[in-house]
C-alpha positions in Angstrom: -236.9 -117.8 19.8 -237.8 -120.3 22.5 -235.6 -123.0 23.9 -238.3 -124.6 26.1 -241.7 -124.1 27.7 -243.4 -123.7 31.1 -245.1 -126.8 32.5 -247.3 -125.0 35.0 -249.1 -128.2 36.2 -245.7 -129.6 37.4 -244.2 -126.2 38.3 -241.3 -126.9 36.0 -239.5 -125.2 33.1 -238.8 -127.7 30.4 -235.6 -127.1 28.3 -235.7 -128.9 25.0 -232.1 -128.4 23.9 -228.8 -128.4 25.7 -227.6 -125.5 23.6 -229.3 -122.7 25.4 -228.0 -119.2 24.8 -226.3 -119.3 28.2 -226.3 -122.1 30.8 -229.8 -122.1 32.4 -229.4 -123.2 36.0 -231.4 -124.2 39.0 -230.7 -124.2 42.8 -230.8 -127.3 45.0 -231.2 -127.0 48.8 -233.3 -125.0 51.2 -231.5 -124.8 54.5 -227.8 -125.5 55.0 -226.6 -127.5 52.0 -226.9 -125.9 48.5 -226.1 -126.7 44.9 -226.1 -124.9 41.6 -227.0 -127.2 38.6 -227.2 -126.2 35.0 -229.3 -127.8 32.2 -226.2 -129.8 31.2 -225.4 -131.0 34.8 -222.7 -128.4 35.4 -222.3 -126.5 38.7 -221.1 -127.1 42.2 -222.3 -127.5 45.8 -221.4 -126.2 49.2 -222.3 -126.2 52.9 -223.7 -122.8 54.1 -220.9 -120.7 52.6 -219.9 -120.8 49.0 -216.4 -119.6 49.8 -215.5 -121.3 53.0 -217.2 -124.6 52.6 -217.1 -125.4 48.9 -217.5 -129.1 48.4 -217.0 -129.4 44.6 -214.8 -127.4 42.2 -216.1 -125.2 39.4 -214.3 -123.1 36.8 -216.0 -119.8 36.1 -215.4 -117.9 32.8 -214.0 -121.1 31.1 -213.9 -122.4 27.6 -216.2 -124.1 26.8 -218.6 -122.4 29.1 -220.0 -124.3 32.2 -217.0 -126.6 32.7 -217.3 -128.9 35.7 -220.2 -130.5 37.4 -221.7 -133.9 38.4 -221.0 -135.9 35.3 -222.1 -139.4 34.3 -220.2 -140.9 31.4 -221.4 -143.8 29.2 -219.0 -146.0 27.2 -221.3 -148.0 24.9 -218.8 -150.3 23.2 -216.5 -147.4 22.5 -219.2 -144.8 21.9 -218.6 -142.3 24.8 -221.3 -139.8 25.7 -222.9 -138.0 28.6 -226.7 -137.7 29.1 -226.6 -134.0 29.9 -224.7 -133.5 26.6 -221.8 -131.7 28.4 -219.0 -132.2 28.7 -218.6 -134.8 25.8 -221.0 -132.9 23.6 -222.0 -135.9 21.5 -225.3 -135.5 19.6 -228.2 -137.1 21.6 -231.2 -138.8 20.1 -233.3 -137.2 22.7 -232.7 -134.6 25.4 -234.8 -132.9 28.1 -234.1 -130.9 31.2 -236.8 -130.1 33.7 -235.9 -127.5 36.3 -238.4 -127.7 39.2 -238.6 -126.3 42.7 -235.5 -127.5 44.4 -234.8 -130.3 41.9 -233.7 -130.9 38.4 -234.3 -133.8 36.0 -232.1 -134.3 33.0 -232.7 -137.1 30.4 -230.4 -138.0 27.5 -230.8 -140.8 25.0 -228.4 -142.3 22.5 -228.2 -145.5 20.5 -231.1 -147.1 22.4 -229.9 -146.2 25.9 -231.9 -143.7 28.0 -230.3 -142.2 31.0 -232.4 -140.0 33.4 -230.8 -138.1 36.2 -232.8 -136.7 39.1 -230.9 -134.3 41.3 -232.0 -132.6 44.6 -231.1 -131.8 48.2 -233.6 -133.5 50.6 -235.0 -131.5 53.4 -232.8 -131.3 56.5 -230.1 -133.1 54.7 -226.5 -132.0 54.1 -226.0 -133.4 50.7 -227.2 -133.9 47.2 -229.0 -137.0 45.9 -228.5 -138.0 42.3 -230.7 -140.8 41.1 -229.6 -142.3 37.8 -232.1 -144.5 35.9 -230.8 -146.3 32.9 -233.1 -148.0 30.5 -232.3 -150.2 27.5 -234.8 -149.1 24.8 -233.2 -151.1 22.1 -234.3 -154.5 20.8 -231.2 -156.3 22.0 -229.0 -156.7 25.0 -226.7 -153.7 25.9 -223.4 -154.1 27.6 -221.8 -150.8 28.6 -219.7 -149.0 31.2 -220.9 -146.2 33.5 -218.6 -143.7 35.2 -219.6 -141.0 37.8 -217.4 -138.0 38.3 -217.0 -135.0 40.6 -214.0 -133.0 41.4 -213.4 -132.0 45.0 -212.8 -128.4 46.0 -210.3 -128.0 48.8 -212.9 -126.2 51.0 -211.9 -122.5 50.8 -212.7 -121.7 47.2 -210.4 -118.7 47.0 -207.4 -120.6 48.5 -208.3 -123.6 46.2 -207.8 -121.5 43.1 -204.7 -119.6 44.2 -202.5 -121.5 46.7 -201.1 -124.3 44.6 -197.8 -124.5 46.4 -199.7 -125.9 49.4 -202.8 -127.5 47.8 -200.9 -129.8 45.5 -199.6 -131.5 48.6 -202.6 -131.7 50.9 -205.2 -133.7 49.0 -206.3 -136.8 50.9 -209.0 -139.4 50.4 -210.2 -142.7 51.7 -212.2 -145.4 49.8 -214.5 -147.9 51.6 -216.9 -150.0 49.6 -218.9 -147.7 47.2 -218.0 -144.6 49.2 -215.2 -142.2 48.4 -214.3 -139.8 51.3 -212.6 -136.5 50.8 -210.6 -135.6 53.9 -208.2 -132.9 52.8 -207.0 -130.9 55.8 -209.1 -133.1 58.1 -205.9 -134.2 59.9 -205.4 -130.6 61.2 -207.8 -127.8 61.9 -210.9 -129.1 60.1 -213.5 -131.4 61.6 -215.5 -131.8 58.4 -215.2 -134.0 55.4 -217.2 -134.9 52.3 -218.2 -138.2 50.6 -219.5 -139.4 47.3 -221.3 -142.8 47.7 -223.3 -145.1 45.4 -225.9 -147.6 46.6 -224.6 -150.3 44.2 -221.3 -152.2 44.5 -218.7 -150.7 42.2 -216.4 -152.5 39.7 -213.8 -149.8 40.2 -213.1 -146.3 41.2 -210.8 -143.3 40.8 -209.8 -140.5 43.2 -206.8 -139.0 41.3 -207.7 -136.6 38.5 -204.7 -137.3 36.5 -205.3 -141.0 36.6 -208.9 -140.6 35.6 -208.8 -137.7 33.0 -205.2 -137.6 32.0 -202.8 -134.7 32.4 -203.4 -133.4 28.9 -207.1 -134.4 28.4 -210.2 -132.5 29.2 -213.6 -133.3 30.8 -214.8 -134.3 27.3 -212.3 -137.2 26.9 -211.3 -138.7 30.3 -208.7 -141.5 29.6 -210.3 -143.9 32.0 -213.7 -143.6 30.3 -212.1 -143.9 26.9 -210.3 -147.1 28.1 -213.5 -148.4 29.6 -211.8 -149.2 32.8 -211.2 -147.5 36.2 -207.6 -147.4 37.6 -208.5 -147.6 41.3 -206.2 -144.6 41.9 -205.8 -143.1 45.4 -205.1 -139.4 45.4 -202.0 -138.2 47.3 -202.0 -134.4 47.0 -202.5 -133.0 43.5 -206.2 -133.0 42.5 -208.5 -135.3 44.3 -211.7 -136.4 42.6 -214.4 -139.1 43.0 -215.4 -141.4 40.3 -217.4 -144.7 40.5 -217.1 -147.3 37.7 -219.8 -149.8 36.8 -219.7 -152.6 34.2 -223.4 -153.0 33.3 -225.5 -155.3 31.1 -229.2 -154.6 30.4 -231.6 -156.8 28.5 -234.0 -155.3 26.0 -236.5 -153.2 27.9 -234.6 -153.6 31.2 -234.0 -150.7 33.6 -231.5 -150.2 36.4 -231.4 -147.4 39.0 -228.3 -146.3 40.9 -228.5 -143.7 43.7 -225.5 -141.4 44.4 -225.2 -139.3 47.5 -222.7 -136.4 47.6 -222.6 -135.4 51.3 -221.0 -133.2 53.9 -220.3 -134.3 57.5 -219.1 -132.5 60.6 -217.7 -134.5 63.6 -217.2 -133.3 67.1 -213.5 -132.8 67.9 -213.5 -135.8 70.2 -215.1 -138.0 67.6 -213.0 -137.2 64.5 -211.2 -140.5 64.2 -211.9 -144.2 64.1 -208.2 -145.0 64.3 -205.0 -143.3 63.3 -205.8 -141.1 60.3 -209.0 -143.0 59.6 -212.0 -140.7 59.7 -215.1 -141.5 61.8 -217.7 -142.4 59.1 -220.6 -143.0 61.5 -222.6 -139.9 60.4 -221.8 -140.4 56.7 -223.0 -144.0 56.8 -226.2 -142.9 58.5 -226.8 -140.5 55.6 -226.1 -143.3 53.1 -228.7 -145.5 54.8 -231.3 -142.9 54.1 -231.0 -143.4 50.4 -230.3 -147.0 49.7 -233.5 -147.6 47.7 -235.6 -145.7 45.1 -238.5 -145.8 47.5 -236.5 -143.6 49.9 -235.7 -141.2 47.1 -239.4 -141.0 46.2 -240.4 -140.3 49.8 -237.8 -137.5 50.0 -239.0 -136.0 46.8 -242.6 -136.1 48.1 -241.5 -134.3 51.2 -239.7 -131.7 49.1 -242.8 -131.2 46.9 -245.0 -130.9 50.0 -242.6 -128.3 51.4 -243.0 -126.1 48.3 -246.8 -126.8 48.2 -247.0 -125.2 51.7 -244.7 -122.3 50.9 -246.5 -121.4 47.7 -250.0 -121.8 49.3 -249.6 -118.5 51.2 -250.3 -116.3 48.2 -252.2 -117.7 45.2 -253.4 -115.6 42.3 -256.1 -116.6 39.8 -256.3 -114.3 36.8 -256.9 -114.5 33.1 -253.2 -114.1 32.4 -251.3 -117.4 32.5 -247.9 -115.6 32.3 -248.8 -113.5 35.4 -250.2 -116.5 37.3 -247.0 -118.5 36.8 -244.8 -115.7 37.9 -246.8 -114.8 41.0 -247.6 -118.3 42.1 -244.4 -120.2 41.2 -241.3 -118.6 39.8 -241.1 -115.2 41.4 -241.6 -116.6 45.0 -239.2 -119.4 44.2 -236.5 -116.9 43.1 -237.2 -114.9 46.3 -236.4 -118.0 48.3 -233.1 -118.5 46.4 -232.1 -114.9 47.0 -232.9 -115.3 50.7 -230.6 -118.3 50.8 -227.8 -116.9 48.6 -228.1 -113.1 48.9 -225.6 -112.2 46.1 -223.0 -114.8 46.8 -223.2 -117.7 44.4 -224.7 -117.8 40.9 -223.2 -118.2 37.4 -222.2 -114.6 37.6 -221.2 -114.4 41.3 -218.4 -116.8 42.0 -219.3 -117.3 45.7 -215.9 -116.0 46.6 -216.0 -112.2 46.5 -219.3 -111.5 48.2 -221.0 -112.7 51.3 -224.5 -111.8 52.5 -225.3 -108.2 51.8 -226.8 -106.0 54.6 -229.0 -104.0 52.2 -229.4 -107.0 49.9 -230.7 -109.4 52.6 -233.0 -106.8 54.1 -234.6 -106.2 50.7 -234.7 -109.9 49.9 -236.7 -110.4 53.1 -239.6 -108.4 51.6 -240.2 -111.2 49.0 -240.2 -114.2 51.3 -241.3 -113.1 54.8 -244.9 -114.4 54.1 -243.5 -117.8 53.3 -241.1 -118.5 56.2 -241.6 -115.8 58.8 -239.6 -117.7 61.5 -236.5 -117.7 59.3 -237.1 -114.0 58.4 -237.0 -113.3 62.1 -233.7 -115.1 62.5 -232.3 -113.3 59.5 -233.2 -109.8 60.8 -231.4 -110.5 64.1 -228.4 -111.8 62.2 -228.2 -108.7 60.1 -228.8 -106.3 63.0 -225.8 -108.0 64.8 -223.5 -106.6 62.2 -224.4 -103.0 62.9 -222.1 -100.6 64.6 -223.0 -98.5 67.6 -223.3 -95.3 65.5 -225.9 -97.0 63.3 -223.6 -97.8 60.4 -222.9 -101.4 59.6 -220.8 -103.9 57.7 -221.9 -103.9 54.1 -221.6 -107.7 54.0 -221.2 -110.7 56.3 -220.2 -114.3 55.9 -223.1 -116.8 56.2 -220.9 -119.4 58.0 -219.6 -117.1 60.7 -222.3 -114.5 60.6 -219.6 -111.9 61.2 -219.0 -108.7 59.3 -216.7 -108.7 56.2 -213.8 -106.5 57.2 -212.5 -106.4 53.6 -215.5 -104.3 52.5 -216.2 -102.7 55.9 -219.0 -100.1 56.1 -219.8 -96.6 55.0 -222.6 -97.4 52.5 -225.1 -94.9 53.9 -228.4 -96.4 52.7 -227.7 -99.7 54.5 -229.1 -98.8 57.9 -232.5 -97.7 56.7 -233.2 -101.1 55.1 -233.1 -102.7 58.5 -236.1 -100.6 59.5 -238.1 -101.6 56.4 -237.3 -105.3 56.8 -238.3 -105.3 60.5 -241.6 -103.5 59.7 -242.4 -106.0 56.9 -241.8 -108.8 59.4 -244.1 -107.3 62.0 -246.8 -106.4 59.5 -246.8 -110.0 58.3 -246.7 -111.7 61.7 -247.9 -109.2 64.4 -244.8 -110.3 66.3 -243.7 -107.1 68.1 -241.6 -109.1 70.5 -238.8 -109.0 68.1 -238.3 -105.4 69.0 -237.3 -106.4 72.5 -234.7 -108.9 71.5 -231.2 -108.2 72.7 -228.9 -107.9 69.6 -225.1 -107.3 69.6 -223.3 -104.5 68.0 -220.5 -105.6 65.7 -221.3 -109.3 66.7 -219.9 -108.6 70.2 -222.1 -110.5 72.8 -220.8 -108.2 75.5 -222.3 -105.1 73.8 -226.0 -105.4 73.1 -229.1 -103.4 72.8 -232.7 -104.1 71.9 -233.6 -104.4 68.2 -235.7 -101.3 68.6 -232.6 -99.5 69.7 -230.8 -100.8 66.6 -233.6 -99.3 64.5 -233.2 -96.0 66.4 -229.4 -96.0 65.6 -230.4 -96.7 61.9 -232.8 -93.8 61.8 -230.4 -91.3 63.4 -227.5 -92.5 61.4 -229.1 -90.5 58.6 -230.0 -87.5 60.8 -226.4 -87.4 62.2 -224.8 -87.5 58.8 -226.2 -84.6 56.7 -224.3 -82.5 54.2 -224.4 -78.8 53.2 -227.9 -78.9 51.9 -229.3 -80.8 54.9 -229.5 -83.9 52.7 -228.0 -87.3 53.7 -224.3 -87.9 53.1 -223.8 -90.6 50.5 -220.7 -92.2 52.1 -219.1 -94.9 49.9 -222.4 -95.4 48.0 -226.1 -95.4 48.5 -227.6 -98.5 46.9 -226.0 -97.8 43.6 -222.5 -99.1 44.6 -221.2 -97.7 41.3 -221.9 -94.1 42.1 -218.8 -93.3 44.1 -218.6 -89.7 44.9 -215.9 -89.9 47.5 -213.5 -92.2 45.7 -211.4 -90.4 43.0 -209.6 -93.5 41.9 -207.1 -93.3 39.0 -205.2 -96.5 39.8 -206.2 -99.9 38.2 -207.4 -102.6 40.5 -208.4 -100.2 43.3 -211.9 -100.9 44.7 -214.3 -98.1 43.8 -216.3 -99.2 46.9 -213.5 -99.2 49.5 -211.0 -96.7 48.1 -211.2 -93.0 49.1 -212.9 -91.2 52.0 -216.2 -92.7 53.0 -216.7 -89.9 55.6 -216.7 -87.1 53.0 -219.0 -84.4 54.5 -220.1 -82.9 51.2 -221.4 -85.5 48.7 -225.2 -86.0 49.4 -227.8 -88.4 48.2 -231.4 -87.4 47.3 -232.1 -91.1 47.0 -231.3 -91.7 50.7 -233.4 -88.6 51.5 -236.4 -90.2 49.7 -235.7 -93.5 51.5 -235.8 -91.6 54.8 -239.2 -90.2 54.0 -240.5 -93.5 52.7 -239.1 -95.8 55.5 -239.0 -93.3 58.4 -242.8 -93.5 59.1 -242.4 -97.2 59.8 -239.9 -96.4 62.6 -242.3 -93.8 63.9 -245.2 -96.4 63.9 -243.1 -98.9 65.9 -242.3 -96.2 68.5 -246.0 -95.4 68.9 -246.8 -99.1 69.4 -244.3 -99.1 72.2 -245.9 -96.0 73.7 -242.9 -93.7 72.9 -245.0 -91.0 71.4 -242.6 -88.1 72.1 -239.9 -89.9 70.2 -242.3 -90.7 67.4 -243.3 -87.0 67.2 -239.7 -86.0 67.0 -239.1 -88.6 64.2 -242.1 -87.4 62.3 -240.8 -83.8 62.5 -237.4 -84.9 61.1 -239.1 -86.8 58.3 -241.1 -83.7 57.4 -238.0 -81.5 57.5 -236.3 -84.0 55.1 -239.2 -83.8 52.8 -238.9 -80.0 52.6 -235.2 -80.3 52.0 -236.0 -82.5 49.0 -238.4 -79.9 47.7 -235.9 -77.1 48.3 -232.7 -78.8 47.1 -233.7 -82.1 45.5 -236.0 -81.2 42.6 -234.8 -80.1 39.2 -238.0 -78.7 37.8 -239.2 -81.9 36.0 -237.6 -84.7 38.0 -235.8 -85.3 41.3 -232.0 -84.9 41.4 -229.8 -87.9 42.1 -227.1 -86.4 44.3 -224.7 -83.6 45.0 -221.0 -84.6 44.5 -218.0 -83.9 46.6 -217.7 -80.4 45.2 -221.4 -79.6 45.8 -222.3 -80.0 42.1 -225.6 -81.5 41.0 -225.9 -85.0 39.6 -229.0 -86.0 37.7 -229.8 -82.5 36.6 -230.8 -81.0 33.3 -227.7 -78.8 33.9 -225.5 -81.8 33.4 -224.2 -82.8 30.0 -224.5 -86.5 30.8 -226.5 -88.4 33.4 -229.2 -85.7 33.4 -231.8 -88.0 35.0 -231.6 -91.1 37.2 -234.3 -93.7 37.9 -233.7 -94.2 41.6 -234.9 -91.0 43.2 -238.0 -90.8 40.9 -239.2 -94.1 42.2 -238.2 -93.8 45.9 -239.4 -90.2 46.3 -242.8 -90.9 44.7 -243.2 -94.1 46.7 -242.7 -91.9 49.8 -245.5 -89.7 48.5 -243.2 -86.8 47.8 -244.6 -84.5 45.1 -248.0 -86.2 44.9 -249.8 -83.2 46.2 -248.0 -80.5 44.1 -247.7 -82.4 40.8 -243.9 -83.0 41.1 -244.6 -86.8 41.2 -246.5 -87.0 37.9 -243.8 -84.8 36.3 -241.0 -87.0 37.5 -242.8 -90.2 36.3 -243.6 -88.7 33.0 -239.9 -87.8 32.6 -239.0 -91.4 33.3 -241.3 -92.5 30.5 -239.9 -89.9 28.1 -236.2 -90.1 28.9 -235.6 -93.6 30.4 -238.1 -96.1 29.1 -237.1 -98.7 26.5 -238.8 -101.8 25.1 -236.9 -103.9 27.7 -237.4 -101.8 30.8 -236.3 -98.5 32.3 -232.6 -97.6 32.0 -230.8 -96.3 35.1 -229.7 -92.9 33.7 -229.7 -90.9 30.6 -227.8 -89.8 28.7 -225.1 -92.4 29.4 -221.6 -91.3 30.4 -219.2 -91.4 27.5 -215.9 -91.0 29.4 -214.5 -92.0 32.8 -215.0 -89.3 35.4 -213.1 -90.0 38.7 -215.5 -87.7 40.6 -218.4 -90.1 39.9 -216.5 -93.4 40.1 -217.4 -96.8 38.7 -220.7 -95.8 37.0 -218.6 -94.0 34.4 -216.3 -97.0 33.9 -218.9 -99.0 32.1 -219.5 -98.6 28.4 -222.7 -96.8 27.6 -225.8 -99.0 27.9 -224.3 -101.6 30.3 -224.8 -102.1 34.0 -225.2 -98.9 35.9 -224.2 -96.7 33.0 -227.7 -96.5 31.3 -228.4 -100.2 31.4 -231.8 -101.5 32.5 -230.9 -102.2 36.1 -234.0 -104.3 36.8 -233.8 -104.0 40.6 -235.0 -100.4 40.6 -237.7 -100.8 37.9 -240.2 -102.0 40.5 -239.8 -98.7 42.4 -241.2 -96.9 39.3 -243.9 -99.6 39.1 -244.8 -98.9 42.7 -244.6 -95.2 42.2 -247.1 -95.4 39.3 -249.6 -97.1 41.6 -249.1 -94.2 44.1 -250.4 -91.8 41.5 -253.1 -94.2 40.4 -251.9 -95.3 37.0 -252.4 -99.0 37.1 -252.4 -99.6 33.4 -248.9 -98.0 33.2 -247.7 -99.9 36.2 -248.6 -103.2 34.7 -247.0 -102.3 31.3 -243.7 -101.7 33.1 -244.1 -104.9 35.0 -244.4 -106.9 31.8 -241.3 -105.3 30.3 -238.9 -106.9 32.8 -240.8 -110.0 33.8 -239.3 -113.2 32.3 -242.4 -115.1 31.4 -243.3 -112.3 29.0 -239.8 -112.5 27.4 -239.7 -116.2 26.5 -240.0 -115.5 22.8 -236.8 -113.4 22.7 -234.7 -115.9 24.7 -232.1 -115.9 21.9 -231.6 -112.2 22.6 -232.3 -112.1 26.3 -229.9 -115.1 26.9 -230.6 -115.7 30.6 -233.3 -118.0 32.0 -236.9 -117.2 31.0 -238.2 -118.2 34.4 -236.2 -115.8 36.7 -235.3 -112.1 36.7 -231.9 -110.8 35.8 -230.1 -108.0 37.5 -229.2 -106.2 34.2 -230.5 -105.9 30.7 -228.5 -103.9 28.1 -230.0 -100.5 27.6 -230.8 -98.5 24.4 -227.2 -97.2 24.1 -225.7 -100.7 24.2 -224.5 -102.7 21.2 -227.2 -105.4 21.9 -230.2 -103.8 23.7 -232.3 -106.4 25.5 -229.4 -108.8 26.3 -229.5 -109.8 30.0 -226.8 -110.7 32.5 -226.6 -111.5 36.2 -229.6 -113.7 36.5 -231.1 -115.2 39.8 -229.4 -113.2 42.6 -230.9 -109.8 42.4 -233.1 -107.6 44.5 -235.4 -107.5 41.4 -236.9 -110.8 42.6 -238.2 -109.4 46.0 -239.1 -106.0 44.8 -241.0 -107.2 41.8 -242.9 -109.7 43.9 -243.7 -106.9 46.3 -244.7 -104.6 43.4 -247.1 -107.0 41.8 -248.5 -108.7 45.0 -248.9 -105.6 47.2 -248.8 -102.4 45.0 -250.6 -103.6 41.8 -252.8 -106.6 43.1 -253.1 -104.6 46.3 -253.0 -107.2 49.1 -250.9 -105.5 51.7 -250.0 -106.8 55.1 -250.2 -103.9 57.6 -249.8 -103.5 61.3 -253.6 -103.9 62.1 -254.6 -106.3 59.3 -254.6 -107.0 55.6 -255.0 -103.8 53.6 -256.8 -104.0 50.2 -255.6 -101.3 47.9 -255.4 -102.5 44.2 -254.1 -100.4 41.3 -254.6 -102.3 38.1 -255.1 -101.9 34.4 -258.5 -100.4 33.6 -259.4 -103.2 31.2 -259.1 -105.9 33.9 -262.4 -107.4 35.0 -261.0 -108.7 38.2 -259.1 -111.6 39.8 -258.9 -113.6 43.0 -256.2 -114.0 45.6 -256.1 -116.7 48.3 -253.9 -115.2 51.1 -252.9 -116.9 54.3 -252.4 -114.2 57.0 -251.9 -114.5 60.8 -253.6 -117.8 61.3 -256.5 -117.4 58.8 -257.1 -117.8 55.1 -258.7 -115.0 53.1 -260.3 -115.8 49.8 -260.4 -112.4 48.2 -262.3 -111.7 45.0 -261.7 -108.3 43.5 -264.2 -107.1 40.9 -263.7 -104.1 38.6 -267.2 -103.6 37.0 -266.5 -99.9 36.2 -263.0 -100.5 34.8 -261.2 -98.1 37.1 -257.5 -98.3 37.8 -257.6 -97.5 41.5 -260.2 -97.1 44.3 -262.2 -99.5 46.5 -266.0 -98.9 46.6 -267.0 -101.6 49.0 -265.6 -104.6 50.9 -267.7 -107.4 52.5 -266.2 -110.0 54.7 -268.2 -113.2 55.2 -271.2 -111.4 53.9 -270.9 -108.3 56.1 -269.7 -105.0 54.7 -266.8 -103.4 56.6 -265.8 -99.7 56.7 -262.4 -98.8 55.4 -260.1 -101.2 53.4 -258.3 -103.2 56.2 -259.4 -106.7 56.7 -259.5 -107.7 60.4 -257.1 -110.2 61.9 -259.1 -113.4 62.7 -256.4 -115.8 63.8 -259.0 -118.5 64.0 -257.7 -121.1 61.6 -260.7 -120.7 59.3 -261.3 -119.5 55.8 -263.0 -116.1 55.2 -264.7 -114.9 52.0 -263.8 -111.4 51.0 -265.6 -109.5 48.2 -264.0 -106.3 47.0 -265.7 -104.0 44.4 -263.5 -101.4 42.9 -264.9 -98.0 42.0 
């Protein structure tokens, strides 16, 4: 069952009913200020950090779902309704939500009034713009009342929802004209405030929640709206809000537009005040001046569209498959940019409180967007590297506001260091900018203790070498990408963190997955050493990589597939010897991506075992059989019911590794079959089952052992976005940035005739036509560039600002 449709021409997903199976959201903002907005105008916004600079309040896990947002109430002669349907939930005569790239449009109609809301964050602007256009479509004059509404969060989202003995006394506001200023805690240690402003004179306002809503009312029946009159309340402590009130009359056919700006301002310490306890509003008023007229809104929207035009022009696919085109050209890269901005911090499943920017997460996310914004990728790599320790380990997370490591989580996740090598290699392959290797980067964010980025990569590489277990395989530490496989935890007490409880330095539990990563990522480190002329070090690294490969053959293969790990007692995990969890997806993908087992048949066997044991109609489950009972020696993975999350759910993030692995062994038809199983544009017809948005990937889909197989959770913020874009764009379609140029190495379904890719790369544009006359799955017969045949399959770097015609014949 569908609840909307793709409008590819406008790069929008159009939702035709507010009653989607779960709130379907979008993200506003590209740089410092961000917002989440649902198809019913729910959500919240923040500056840089969803925990430490939360501007508006939102209630997760509430009844009804999606409670709180930027609401606009209409009182039409006693008929109270909201154009986004929520929170009043009155039936609408017409409804539509259009989620676009960095903006959302919501339109609701009732009793002859049409209200359209355009919401976006302009480029280089620390605030949201909400343009409300109201049209009288009836045959007679309409006299009605309009109320805006947002609820302020008291900055620190965790403190805001817990520390009521303080917070009920600190709320402060100022009102000046059509602007409501939120200045809670500004009198002391903060130099930032927020405001909600309208470009039209108001007929009243409210800033106290109890005065506006009523102590025993809900968002669906605010007493001020029901009364048709604002109270002009000023909040003193308790719960500050911002609501504008307008008494409006429209003739038949008449239209009125009101622009609202919800902004964030920081003042220098010496410029905080205009007078005693009156905030300096100079910067806020400058922001308000930018959006006094619809023409200014139109111009900002044009700039936003042009921004996305440029980003999405770097890689453009033309194929016979519309579903594939829209994912590669629009929605997958868009989701990659959102994951770059958010990591795993703020979605409708991540509260923005418990997690900052993940070390491994952000490195992997970079794979999906480095071609779009390489300069920001460079900055991100250096930020991540600065949270590394001298021994090569690192903080597992850091806060985006401070860019310092999260001490609550700490380190000890032993796959983390290697991802930094992969991300740096991806950046250099895309840009050719080797100078990043010479940048001085702190250890543990200490500016007095620095080393070059290349030295950081060396510490990453040798963190594996220096932490090997009894079989010569890498120690798993707290976890190894799968944060729920906790082999050193042994928790039996409720509320203990599986990730931080126990001994992260256990010297027995080992990871075959990290071993596969080492063989897959290690050669990138070696290549960078050789570029710097450090050939002896590269030779040593190559020898260590080969030794690890042999250890995997010796201790990491179970006869038909690769083992997952050895636990703290030296017992196999992911083995046919186990009663449960006999096979895991991760090592099958990573080891084959590394080329392990390709020459001796192990790779094909492992991938065939994945097909036989792990594949479902909705993707590949993480392990099989699922764990039926809690096992403290394995940790959180066994705490989930069978078929959910890491316990035999389809954990979509690792599905692309199998897709990539299938291209390594040349099975393009199979690779694309697996791609379609988890790609949302192919799942639109089962939206009632799938639940989450049909335009972005979800982290988890319920597996075959679950009560509702195919039901998704945790949409938007998942490494699935970057890895699936990498899998389709580089491993299947085969356009691969490399150190010396653009490598052409497609592996596609045999029945494909061909396709074209327009790819911008290092100062030139390559118009690549790939033909498959013999219907092969892999292999390049010939390549001509600007009419001249080249040897090999690497396109030269032109860096001449020109367009180049590339003809590729497979065979």
